[in-house]
C-alpha positions as CSV (number, residue, x, y, z in Angstrom):
1,M,0.0,0.0,0.0
2,L,1.0,3.6,-0.6
3,F,1.0,6.3,2.1
4,I,1.4,10.0,2.2
5,V,3.4,10.9,5.3
6,R,3.4,14.6,6.4
7,W,5.3,16.0,9.3
8,T,5.8,19.2,11.1
9,A,7.6,20.6,14.1
10,L,7.9,23.7,16.2
11,P,11.0,25.9,15.9
12,E,12.2,24.9,19.3
13,V,13.1,21.4,18.1
14,E,14.8,22.4,14.8
15,H,18.4,21.8,16.1
16,A,17.5,18.4,17.6
17,A,15.6,17.4,14.4
18,R,18.5,18.6,12.2
19,D,21.0,16.8,14.3
20,R,19.2,13.4,14.4
21,F,18.5,13.7,10.6
22,L,22.2,14.3,9.8
23,K,23.2,11.5,12.1
24,T,20.7,8.9,10.8
25,G,19.7,10.2,7.4
26,G,16.0,9.6,8.4
27,A,15.9,6.3,6.6
28,P,12.8,4.2,7.1
29,P,13.1,0.8,8.7
30,E,13.1,-2.4,6.8
31,G,9.7,-3.1,5.4
32,V,9.1,0.6,4.3
33,R,10.2,1.7,0.9
34,M,10.4,5.4,0.6
35,L,9.5,6.5,-2.9
36,G,10.4,10.1,-2.4
37,R,10.7,12.7,0.4
38,W,10.4,16.6,0.1
39,H,11.3,19.2,2.7
40,G,9.7,22.6,3.0
41,L,12.0,25.6,2.8
42,G,12.3,27.7,5.8
43,S,10.3,25.4,8.0
44,I,10.5,22.0,9.7
45,D,7.9,20.3,7.6
46,G,7.7,18.0,4.7
47,I,6.1,15.1,3.0
48,A,7.2,11.5,1.9
49,V,5.5,9.0,-0.1
50,C,6.2,5.4,1.1
51,E,5.1,1.9,0.2
52,C,4.7,-1.0,2.7
53,S,2.6,-4.1,3.0
54,E,2.5,-4.1,6.7
55,L,1.6,-1.1,8.9
56,E,4.0,-1.9,11.8
57,P,7.2,-0.8,10.2
58,L,5.6,2.5,9.2
59,A,4.3,3.0,12.7
60,M,7.7,2.4,14.1
61,W,9.2,5.0,11.8
62,V,6.7,7.5,13.0
63,R,7.3,6.6,16.5
64,E,11.0,6.9,16.2
65,W,10.6,10.6,15.3
66,G,7.5,11.2,17.4
67,D,9.4,13.1,20.1
68,L,10.4,15.8,17.7
69,L,7.8,15.8,14.9
70,S,4.0,15.6,14.5
71,F,2.7,13.3,11.8
72,S,-0.2,12.8,9.5
73,V,-0.3,9.4,7.7
74,M,-2.9,8.6,5.1
75,P,-3.4,5.8,2.6
76,A,-2.9,6.9,-1.1
77,M,-3.9,5.8,-4.5
78,T,-2.2,6.2,-7.9
79,D,-4.1,7.7,-10.8
80,E,-4.6,4.3,-12.3
81,Q,-6.1,3.0,-9.0
82,L,-8.4,5.9,-8.5
83,G,-9.5,5.7,-12.2
84,K,-10.6,2.1,-11.6
85,V,-12.6,3.2,-8.5
86,L,-14.2,6.1,-10.3
87,A,-15.0,4.0,-13.4
88,A,-16.7,1.3,-11.3
89,G,-19.1,3.9,-9.9
90,V,-20.1,5.4,-13.2
91,A,-23.5,4.3,-14.4
92,T,-24.0,3.8,-18.1
93,V,-26.6,6.1,-19.7
94,P,-28.7,4.4,-22.4
């Protein structure tokens, strides 16, 4: 499954978050494949798109950073997946 992971933090944790990121690289644990990650300029927030088949590794990754960052994690769909869902709900007009 695909997930959109958003994070944000208050300015008072900027140095601690920076230091941890520089030390660890912020890599996800085994079981989570990060497809891309983007960081907001001038802020401590960003977004990542990840893929995993089990939720536990994703939850562990969020927990690992939970003392510094607030997270929003939501399931995501590709255009192709959404197109199938939308097409299934369209009634044919005679």
